[in-house]
C-alpha positions as CSV (number, residue, x, y, z in Angstrom):
1,M,108.7,162.5,-111.3
2,D,105.6,161.5,-110.2
3,P,104.8,159.4,-106.9
4,S,103.0,157.3,-108.0
5,K,105.4,156.5,-110.6
6,S,108.4,155.4,-107.6
7,P,109.2,152.1,-107.5
8,S,108.2,152.1,-103.1
9,A,104.8,153.1,-104.6
10,L,102.2,149.9,-104.2
11,Q,101.0,148.8,-107.4
12,Q,97.4,148.2,-108.7
13,G,95.6,145.6,-106.7
14,W,98.3,144.9,-104.4
15,S,97.8,144.9,-100.8
16,D,99.9,145.9,-98.3
17,E,101.3,143.4,-95.3
18,K,100.5,146.8,-92.5
19,S,97.5,147.7,-94.1
20,S,95.9,144.4,-93.8
21,M,97.1,144.3,-90.0
22,V,95.1,147.4,-89.5
23,Q,92.1,146.3,-90.8
24,S,92.4,142.8,-88.4
25,P,89.7,143.4,-85.3
26,A,91.4,143.4,-81.9
27,P,91.5,140.8,-79.7
28,P,88.6,140.7,-76.9
29,P,88.4,142.3,-74.1
30,Y,89.6,141.2,-70.7
31,Q,87.1,139.3,-69.1
32,D,86.8,138.8,-64.8
33,Y,85.4,135.9,-64.1
34,S,84.5,136.2,-60.7
35,S,82.9,138.9,-60.8
36,H,80.2,137.2,-62.3
37,G,79.9,133.9,-60.5
38,L,81.6,132.3,-63.0
39,Q,85.5,130.0,-63.2
40,P,88.0,129.5,-64.8
41,G,87.9,126.1,-67.4
42,P,90.0,123.0,-66.0
43,G,93.6,123.2,-65.8
44,Y,92.9,126.6,-64.1
45,P,92.6,127.3,-60.8
46,A,90.8,130.0,-59.4
47,Q,93.0,133.4,-58.7
48,P,92.8,134.4,-54.9
49,Q,91.7,137.6,-54.2
50,G,93.6,139.9,-52.4
51,Y,97.2,139.6,-51.5
52,G,96.5,136.7,-49.2
53,V,98.1,133.1,-48.6
54,P,98.4,131.1,-51.1
55,P,96.0,128.5,-51.3
56,Q,98.1,124.5,-50.3
57,Y,97.2,122.0,-52.9
58,G,97.7,118.5,-51.6
59,G,94.6,116.8,-50.2
60,G,94.5,118.7,-46.2
61,Y,97.6,117.8,-45.3
62,E,98.3,118.6,-42.0
63,P,101.6,119.7,-40.9
64,Q,102.6,117.7,-37.8
65,P,105.1,118.4,-35.3
66,Y,108.0,115.5,-35.2
67,G,111.2,115.5,-33.8
68,M,114.2,116.3,-35.6
69,G,115.8,112.6,-37.3
70,Q,112.2,110.6,-37.3
71,P,110.4,109.9,-40.3
72,Q,107.1,111.3,-40.7
73,P,104.0,108.8,-41.7
74,G,104.1,107.7,-45.4
75,Q,108.0,108.8,-45.6
76,P,110.8,106.0,-46.1
77,G,113.1,107.2,-44.1
78,I,115.8,110.3,-44.3
79,V,117.8,110.3,-46.9
80,T,122.2,111.6,-46.2
81,V,123.4,113.4,-49.0
82,Q,126.9,112.8,-49.4
83,P,129.2,115.9,-50.5
84,T,130.7,115.6,-54.2
85,V,134.5,114.0,-54.1
86,Y,136.6,115.8,-57.2
87,V,139.4,113.3,-57.9
88,A,142.6,114.9,-59.5
89,R,144.9,112.5,-60.7
90,G,148.4,113.6,-60.3
91,P,151.4,112.7,-62.3
92,L,152.8,109.2,-63.5
93,E,155.2,108.0,-60.7
94,H,156.2,106.1,-63.3
95,P,156.1,108.2,-66.7
96,V,156.1,106.9,-69.7
97,E,159.1,107.8,-72.1
98,D,158.3,111.0,-74.9
99,Y,161.2,110.7,-76.9
100,M,161.3,114.8,-76.8
101,C,164.9,114.9,-78.1
102,Y,164.4,112.0,-80.6
103,S,161.8,114.1,-82.4
104,I,163.7,117.7,-82.3
105,F,167.0,115.2,-83.8
106,T,164.7,113.4,-86.6
107,M,163.1,117.0,-87.3
108,I,166.6,119.1,-87.2
109,C,168.2,115.9,-88.9
110,C,166.3,114.0,-90.5
111,C,162.7,114.5,-92.4
112,L,161.3,117.5,-91.3
113,P,157.5,116.5,-91.6
114,L,157.8,113.2,-90.1
115,G,160.1,114.9,-87.3
116,I,157.5,117.8,-86.9
117,A,155.0,114.7,-86.4
118,A,156.7,112.7,-84.5
119,L,157.5,115.9,-81.7
120,I,153.9,116.7,-81.3
121,Y,152.7,112.8,-80.2
122,S,156.1,114.0,-78.0
123,I,154.5,116.6,-76.6
124,S,151.7,115.2,-76.1
125,A,152.9,111.9,-74.5
126,R,154.5,114.5,-71.7
127,E,151.1,116.5,-71.2
128,A,149.8,113.2,-70.7
129,N,152.6,112.3,-68.0
130,H,151.4,115.3,-66.1
131,T,148.2,114.8,-65.8
132,G,148.1,111.2,-65.2
133,D,146.6,109.7,-68.2
134,Q,148.5,106.5,-68.6
135,M,146.9,105.2,-71.6
136,A,147.6,108.3,-73.5
137,A,150.6,108.6,-72.4
138,E,152.1,105.0,-73.7
139,R,150.0,105.4,-77.0
140,N,151.4,108.4,-77.6
141,S,154.8,107.7,-76.7
142,R,154.6,104.4,-78.9
143,T,153.4,106.8,-82.5
144,A,156.1,109.2,-81.4
145,R,159.3,106.6,-81.2
146,T,157.7,105.0,-84.5
147,L,157.7,108.3,-86.2
148,N,161.1,108.7,-85.4
149,H,162.0,105.7,-86.6
150,V,160.5,105.4,-89.6
151,A,162.2,109.4,-89.8
152,L,165.5,108.6,-89.4
153,G,165.0,105.7,-91.8
154,L,164.2,107.9,-94.7
155,G,167.2,110.3,-93.5
156,L,169.7,107.3,-93.6
157,G,168.2,106.1,-97.0
158,G,168.3,109.7,-98.0
159,L,171.9,110.4,-96.8
160,V,172.9,106.4,-98.6
161,L,171.6,107.5,-101.2
162,M,173.3,111.0,-101.9
163,I,176.9,109.2,-101.2
164,I,176.6,106.4,-104.1
165,Y,175.0,109.9,-106.5
166,A,178.0,111.6,-105.5
167,V,180.2,109.0,-105.8
168,V,179.2,107.5,-109.5
169,I,178.6,111.4,-110.9
170,A,183.1,111.1,-109.0
171,S,183.8,108.2,-111.0
172,L,182.2,109.6,-114.5
173,V,184.1,113.0,-114.6
């Protein structure tokens, strides 16, 4: 097998990414401006030599000894920051009806899909009662009640239709 014919070999005229990177010139060496008497451009402050205290910026501000509670000249005064207060709501004093038993009954006896949806809204209403969210509790309670009424109506309608069907079949025999 010829190595120049292998799939990994480069074809004539193609260049490899790595070969083009090797041929690129190296970056210029670091230049120390301070040893030549040059200063860096605007936007780059001069760096201190050694490990001294860094220069203070601000236009010649000299700290003045002022007593505690006295505002400094040019300052609007003392700012007092209040601590953050977290308010946690407790359970509702007068909880909203959650229709849990009604939902379980309609789920088992009347209409399973609507009973499951009503049960979910009943659980949501119970949780909203527990967390103290009055509006969510009322909304979920109302939805659970509506779903339970519809499921009960479908269940009773289905029961009536089954009785009529049984009577008609019995009268034909």
